[in-house]
N, C-alpha and C positions, 0 to 999 in steps of 0.2 A: 504494500500500500504506500502510495506517495505521501510525503510529508505535506501538511497543510501550509500554504504560503502565509508568511507572517504579515499581518495587517499593519499598515502604517499607524504609528502613534500620532495622536493629535497634540501638538505642542502648544501649551497655553502661555508659557512665558519662558524666555531663554536669557541667560546671562552671558552675552557674547564677550564682554570685557574680562571675564574671569580667566580665560586662557591667555590673555595678554598680560594681565597683572600678576598671575600666580603660576607657579610650577605645580601642575595637577599631579597628585599622587594617587592613592587608592580611591576608587569611587564606590558609592553605596546607593541602593535604591530604597527609599523610605516612603511610607504612607503618610498622609496628612490628615489631621483631625480638623475637619471643616464643618461649618454650618451649611444648611441648604442654600442660602442666599450666596454664600461664598463660592460654592460649586457652580451655580448658575452664572455668577460673575466671571469665574475662570473660563467657562465655556465661550464667553464672548471674546476672550483673548486679549484683554486690556490690562492684565496684571504685569507688575514689574518686580524683578528680583535683583536688579543691578547693584543696589547699595545694601543688600541684605546679607546676613550671615547666620550661622547656627551656633548654638552654645549648649554645653552640657551643664545642668545645674547640680546642686549637691545631692538631690534625691535620685540622681542617675537617669534623668529624663532629658531629652534633647528638644530644644525649641528653636523654631525659625523666627528670627527677630528682624524687624524693619522691612519685611516684604509688604508691598502695597497691592492689595486686592481691592479694587474700587467697589463702592456700594452698588448693589443691584437695584435699579430704580423701581422695579415692580414689587420689591419686597417690603416697601414702605416701613411700617413700624417694626418688622422682624429683621431689619437690616443689621449689619455687623460693623464693627469698627475697622476701617481700612488697614491700619498698621498694627493690629494687635499681634502679640506673640502666638504662634501656632505650634502645637505639639507635633513632633515627628514620631512615627511609629517604626521602631527598629528592634532587632533582636538584641538580647543582653550582651552577646559576644561582640556585636557591631558597636554598641554603645561603649563598651570597654575599650575597643580599639580607638574610637574617636576621642574619648577622654584622655587616653594615654598619649595620643598624638598631640593634642592641644597642650597638655600639662608638661610633658617631658621634652618634647621635640620642638615646641614653639610654633606649631602649625595652626592654621585656621580651618574651620569647616565652612566651605563655600558652596552655595547652591548653584548648580549648573543649568538645570531646566526643570520646569513643572510640566507634566504631560498627563494624558489620560491613556491608561493601558487598554488591552484588548477587551477587558471586562467593563470598561467605562469608569474605572476608579482613578481618582487623582493621585498621582505619584510624583515624588520629587527626586531628582538625582543630585546627590551631594558628594563632595570630594574633600579629602584631606589635602590641603594645599600649603605651599610655602611661598611667601611674597617674593617677587622678583625685584632685583636692584635695577637701577636705571640702565646700566651697561648691559644687563641681560635682556632688557626690553629692546634696546637698540639692536642687539645681536639677532633676536627673534625677527625683528622687522627686516633686517638685512637679508636673512635667509628666505623670508617670504617674498621679498622683492626679487631676489635672484631666481627663485623657482618660477615666479611669474614671467620673468624675462626669458628664462630658459624655454618655457613653453611657447612663447611667442616666436623665438628663434627657430625652434623645431617645426612649428607650423609653416613658417615662411619657406624653409628649405624643403620640407616634405610634401 
């Protein structure tokens, strides 16, 4: 029997600056504890996670801080606060890895994207990341420019 083709994920929000500002290490997939209005607002695709981060509290729970999910207009009085901290659902072993990385190695937990999986559940992809220095950012940009230029040259010749 042939394997089922993988359905494309609907991306609700993406942090494109994260790969430029951080060296991405290990990535994790986590669930999000959201209200109904937040899910509907996410489906419109107007959420931003560019300035957000995740943190592990003393109780061993991970929270997404400073992510902006705008209010859903049709929810009127049942609406949510746009920048409230949202709990992330992870396994205990994953939470331990994240807390170790942030405490001992000085890394940050950066959200990469929020998407809806095949079952329609809102998921977030987070990563343990280390901040890049200015010279590292320049190096990355140089490599990107060179690969772009190399592609142009090959297209002209071939």
